[in-house]
C-alpha positions, 0 to 999 in steps of 0.5 A, spaced: 874 205 211 877 204 204 884 201 204 890 206 203 892 205 195 897 210 195 903 205 193 898 201 188 901 200 182 898 198 175 902 191 175 908 187 178 911 182 173 915 177 177 920 173 173 920 166 175 922 162 168 929 161 170 932 153 169 935 154 176 940 148 174 945 150 179 940 147 184 941 140 181 934 138 183 928 135 180 924 140 184 924 147 181 928 152 184 922 157 186 919 151 190 925 150 195 923 153 202 926 158 206 924 159 213 918 155 212 916 158 205 918 157 198 922 162 194 916 164 190 911 165 196 916 170 199 917 173 192 909 174 191 908 177 198 913 182 197 910 184 190 903 184 194 906 190 198 905 195 192 898 192 191 898 191 184 892 191 180 895 185 176 900 180 178 904 177 172 908 171 173 913 169 168 914 161 168 918 157 163 922 151 166 919 146 170 912 151 169 908 145 171 911 145 178 911 153 178 904 153 176 901 148 181 904 152 186 901 158 184 894 155 184 896 155 192 899 161 193 897 166 188 891 163 184 889 170 181 896 171 178 896 172 171 901 167 168 905 168 162 910 163 158 917 164 156 918 158 152 925 159 151 930 162 155 932 168 151 934 173 156 930 178 161 928 183 156 924 177 153 921 175 159 919 181 161 916 182 154 912 176 155 909 179 161 907 185 158 903 181 152 899 178 158 897 185 161 895 188 154 894 195 153 896 197 160 898 204 163 901 206 169 907 204 173 910 197 172 914 193 177 919 188 175 922 183 180 924 176 181 922 169 184 928 168 187 930 174 192 927 172 198 929 177 203 926 183 199 920 186 202 914 189 200 916 195 204 922 196 200 918 196 194 914 201 196 920 205 198 922 204 191 916 206 188 915 212 192 922 215 190 920 213 183 914 218 183 918 223 187 923 224 182 919 223 176 923 218 173 921 214 167 925 208 170 928 207 177 933 201 178 934 198 185 942 198 186 946 196 192 953 198 194 957 191 195 965 190 197 965 184 192 961 186 185 963 180 181 958 177 177 953 183 178 951 188 173 955 195 174 951 201 175 954 207 170 952 214 173 953 221 171 951 224 178 944 222 180 942 220 173 943 212 171 946 212 164 946 205 163 948 198 166 953 193 164 953 186 165 960 183 168 961 179 162 961 185 157 964 190 162 971 193 161 976 193 167 974 200 169 967 198 169 968 192 173 971 196 179 965 199 180 962 197 186 954 199 185 951 193 182 944 192 179 939 188 184 935 187 177 929 190 180 925 196 177 919 201 176 918 203 169 913 207 166 909 202 162 909 206 155 917 207 156 918 199 158 913 197 152 917 202 147 924 200 150 922 192 149 920 193 142 927 196 141 931 191 144 937 187 140 941 181 142 948 185 141 951 182 147 956 176 149 950 172 150 946 174 144 940 175 149 935 180 150 937 184 156 932 188 160 938 193 162 938 196 155 931 199 156 934 204 160 939 206 155 933 206 150 929 211 155 935 215 156 936 216 148 929 219 148 931 224 153 927 220 159 930 220 166 933 214 169 934 214 176 937 209 182 934 207 189 940 205 193 938 199 198 942 199 204 940 192 206 944 188 201 941 182 203 934 184 200 938 184 193 941 177 194 938 171 189 938 164 190 942 160 185 945 154 189 943 150 195 949 154 199 946 160 197 939 158 200 942 156 206 946 162 207 940 166 206 936 161 210 940 163 216 940 170 215 932 170 215 932 166 221 936 170 225 932 176 223 926 172 225 929 170 232 931 177 233 924 180 232 921 175 237 927 176 242 925 184 241 918 182 243 919 179 249 921 171 248 927 169 251 932 165 246 937 162 250 942 160 244 939 164 237 944 160 233 941 153 234 934 156 234 930 156 228 923 159 227 919 159 221 915 165 218 908 163 220 910 161 228 906 165 233 909 166 240 907 170 246 911 174 251 915 170 256 916 164 253 923 160 253 926 157 247 932 153 249 938 150 244 936 146 239 929 148 238 925 148 231 918 151 231 915 150 224 908 151 220 903 154 224 905 153 231 903 157 237 906 158 243 902 161 249 905 166 255 910 162 260 911 156 256 918 153 256 920 149 249 926 145 249 932 143 249 932 139 242 925 139 240 921 140 234 914 142 233 910 142 227 903 145 227 903 145 234 899 149 239 902 149 246 898 152 252 900 157 258 906 155 262 907 148 259 913 145 258 916 141 252 923 138 253 926 133 247 920 132 243 918 131 236 911 133 235 906 135 229 899 137 229 898 136 236 895 140 242 898 141 249 894 144 254 896 149 259 901 147 264 902 140 261 908 137 261 911 133 255 918 129 255 923 128 255 924 123 248 916 124 247 913 123 240 906 126 239 903 124 232 897 128 229 891 128 233 894 128 240 891 133 245 893 133 252 889 137 257 891 142 262 896 139 267 897 133 263 903 129 262 906 125 256 913 123 259 919 119 257 919 114 251 911 115 250 908 115 243 901 118 242 897 118 235 890 121 235 889 120 242 885 125 247 888 125 254 884 129 259 886 134 264 891 132 269 891 125 266 898 122 265 902 117 260 909 118 264 913 112 261 914 107 255 907 107 252 904 107 245 898 110 246 894 110 239 887 111 237 885 113 245 881 117 249 883 118 256 879 121 262 881 126 267 886 125 272 887 117 270 894 114 270 897 110 265 902 105 268 909 104 264 910 100 258 902 100 257 900 098 249 894 101 246 893 095 241 889 099 236 891 095 229 888 088 228 891 087 222 885 090 218 883 096 221 884 101 227 880 101 233 879 105 239 880 105 246 877 109 251 879 109 259 875 113 263 876 118 269 880 117 275 882 110 273 889 107 274 892 102 268 897 098 271 904 097 268 906 093 262 898 092 260 896 091 253 889 094 252 886 090 246 882 095 242 876 096 241 875 096 249 872 101 254 875 101 261 870 106 265 871 111 270 874 109 277 876 102 275 883 099 276 887 094 271 892 090 274 899 090 272 901 085 266 894 084 264 892 083 257 885 087 257 880 084 251 873 086 255 870 092 257 871 094 265 866 097 269 866 102 274 869 100 280 872 094 278 879 091 278 881 087 272 886 082 272 888 078 266 894 074 266 896 067 268 896 065 275 903 065 278 906 058 280 912 057 284 916 051 284 920 049 290 927 046 289 927 048 281 934 052 281 938 047 284 935 041 280 936 046 274 944 047 276 945 040 277 942 038 270 947 044 267 953 041 270 952 034 268 950 036 261 957 040 261 961 034 263 958 029 258 960 034 252 967 035 255 968 027 255 965 026 248 970 031 245 976 027 248 
């Protein structure tokens, strides 16, 4: 079946040339992240919601960073360059130049409005078509309009937009604001841009003046009022970034709860946008789920747990744990105070317990690493038990080496397995051993000094201490 192209537009021009100085960062504002994705990534996704034949991103400040990121998230996007900050009108003109002789509908949006959705842009385009507008501007009704351009109306028609710095007192009292997002008919936009002049307080070319030009030509200019004001808010500093991040997270968490996930404390639970969660999962306070993490049905996560790109199986439990790029099997138990580094794979019904660190370790079904262990570059067979305090000594100062431990094997507490070494199935290593040679199936390995008990040693030791103390005191006198 052919895709539905009913909302498709000729082009989206996405403005991403601003300096973002209020972020006070060496990183482009557009590359700062919100709920696991960059601001620019959110903007591109929204733009793709109207299926543009062409997507143009206007870059400028820190363009090298922005273009490198575009190579990752939108490699087919056309790049236009605004060398000097000369206003939104100039930025859109650069985008139109990159499009060439385009006709049809042009959507203009921004790279720093992360809560804007493709669905909202589709509604904007639909209204533009239904009303036969030459220009449709997205607006919002707000309690405090300070800092925003005000919408000037005559009934349903928009007669103009006045920027805060150019507004008089009566205009400043208007609480319908310009969201800075538009649909233009290409011909109207092209002609309007050609007639822009810097006749304003900042001596820049305002895109809003295209609306006045359209009206002067007898063309209809209308407004789409967005009731979800959050979708119109931009990010200019880190305080705004945090505020919008919290709102986006609230929406993500709410969606998962409505889909059957129990979240004990939504205020302390953070879930990034690409996370996948099945019904009947329980998330306890202090849980952070990042990246491509997936949680299967019935699992319990937290409290105080952060998982990044982790796969958690059915009815597994993960408590007070830091894990990344790891797989936790069905019914497995992890934590508390466990650290799972990349390459960790814990089998079904397995256990990684308190103060255990794993790295590039494959731990079989039903195997246990319960306490105080470093398990790096290891393979552990099914149902094997690793005793408390065991060290997999995988680094010889030059290379990382691997240790394998077979099925149904017991490693005693306080053991050091010096890689490369192999302990076979059904073997036993005595507590306190330092194992440097392979252990065959059915063998007991004992690698420690023989215990020697010296009779009378304690009494002799104490007498020597008393005599030494008396000698010291006499010398002081």
